[in-house]
Structure formats: C-alpha cells, structure tokens
C-alpha positions in Angstrom: 0.0 0.0 0.0 1.4 3.4 -1.1 1.3 6.0 1.8 3.2 8.7 -0.2 1.6 12.1 0.0 1.9 14.7 -2.9 0.8 18.2 -3.6 -2.4 18.3 -5.6 -5.2 20.7 -6.5 -8.9 19.8 -7.0 -10.4 20.6 -10.4 -14.2 21.1 -9.9 -16.4 21.0 -13.1 -19.9 22.4 -12.8 -22.1 20.8 -15.5 -25.6 22.0 -14.5 -27.5 23.4 -11.5 -28.7 20.7 -9.0 -32.5 21.1 -8.7 -32.3 19.4 -5.2 -30.0 22.1 -3.9 -31.2 24.3 -1.1 -29.0 26.3 1.2 -27.5 24.1 4.0 -29.2 20.8 2.9 -25.9 19.0 2.2 -26.6 18.8 -1.5 -24.0 20.3 -4.0 -25.0 23.4 -5.8 -24.0 22.0 -9.2 -23.8 18.5 -10.7 -20.5 17.7 -12.2 -17.0 16.4 -11.4 -14.2 16.8 -8.8 -10.9 15.6 -9.9 -7.8 15.6 -7.6 -4.7 16.0 -9.8 -1.0 16.7 -9.3 -0.3 20.3 -8.9 2.1 20.5 -11.8 -0.5 19.0 -14.1 -3.5 21.3 -13.4 -3.4 23.3 -16.7 -2.8 20.2 -18.9 -5.5 18.2 -17.2 -7.9 21.2 -17.3 -7.5 21.3 -21.1 -7.9 17.6 -21.3 -11.1 17.7 -19.3 -12.6 20.4 -21.5 -11.8 18.4 -24.7 -13.2 15.3 -23.2 -16.4 17.0 -22.2 -16.7 18.4 -25.7 -16.0 14.9 -27.2 -19.1 13.5 -25.3 -21.2 16.7 -25.9 -21.4 17.4 -22.1 -22.0 21.1 -21.4 -20.3 22.8 -18.4 -21.0 26.1 -16.7 -17.8 26.6 -14.8 -14.4 25.1 -13.8 -12.8 25.9 -10.4 -9.5 25.1 -8.9 -9.1 24.4 -5.2 -6.2 25.3 -3.0 -3.0 23.4 -3.0 -3.1 20.5 -0.5 -1.3 17.2 0.2 -3.2 13.9 -0.4 -2.3 10.3 -0.8 -0.9 9.6 -4.2 -3.4 6.7 -4.6 -6.2 9.3 -4.8 -4.6 11.3 -7.6 -6.4 10.9 -11.0 -4.7 10.6 -14.3 -6.1 11.3 -17.8 -7.2 7.7 -18.2 -9.2 7.7 -15.0 -10.7 11.1 -15.8 -11.7 10.0 -19.3 -13.4 7.0 -18.0 -15.3 8.9 -15.3 -16.6 11.4 -17.9 -17.4 8.7 -20.3 -19.3 6.6 -17.6 -21.5 9.6 -16.7 -21.9 11.2 -20.2 -25.4 10.0 -20.9 -26.7 11.0 -17.5 -25.1 14.5 -17.7 -26.4 15.2 -21.2 -29.9 14.0 -20.4 -30.2 15.9 -17.1 -28.6 19.0 -18.5 -31.2 19.2 -21.2 -33.9 18.7 -18.5 -32.4 21.5 -16.5 -32.5 23.8 -19.5 -36.1 22.9 -20.5 -37.2 23.6 -16.9 -35.7 27.0 -17.0 -37.4 27.8 -20.3 -40.9 26.7 -19.2 -40.9 29.0 -16.1 
C-alpha cells in the first residue's frame, strides 16, 4: 500500500444546477465532477477535461481550482481515469442538463 503524499489541486467542473440544492441541505449546488490532480498538471488536465467534455457533448458552466493540499498519491487521478469517469457519466449528464435547460425555459 502506497502511503506517499503529494501536492495536488482539485479541479471542480460544474455541468448544470442541482435542482435538489437548497442552502445548508448537504447537496452540492451543481452536478459535475471533482478531480484531484498533481499540482504541476492542473493546466494540462484542465484542457484535457474540456476536450473530453466536448467529445461527449457534455456542457459545463464553470471550472474551479481548489487550494494546494497534500493527499495520498493513490487518490490522484490521471487522464485515463478522468476520461473513464466522464465517459461513464456522459449520458446521465447530457440528459439531465437538457432537462435542467427545459425547466428554466418553461418557467
């Protein structure tokens, strides 16, 4: 088991508003992804995330970067793991993003 700790940053990708969100209810404000990546790869991985979202036609509202922190290296994500996470959730995100848009239009 690897107990090495490494500097990382969290990339948070907001795809669409969470309709279940209410102040202080424990739900996230947006539905999307959080990726912990090595600090020196943040820009490269950010560009990769954007191109992967575009590949699967997944819209996104915003991308945020967390503060530098140390985490166990086993939790750091690489491009392959990020690609697979986006691919596995693509249909759900596309479908629910469209539902979110249509709800806004009907109000």
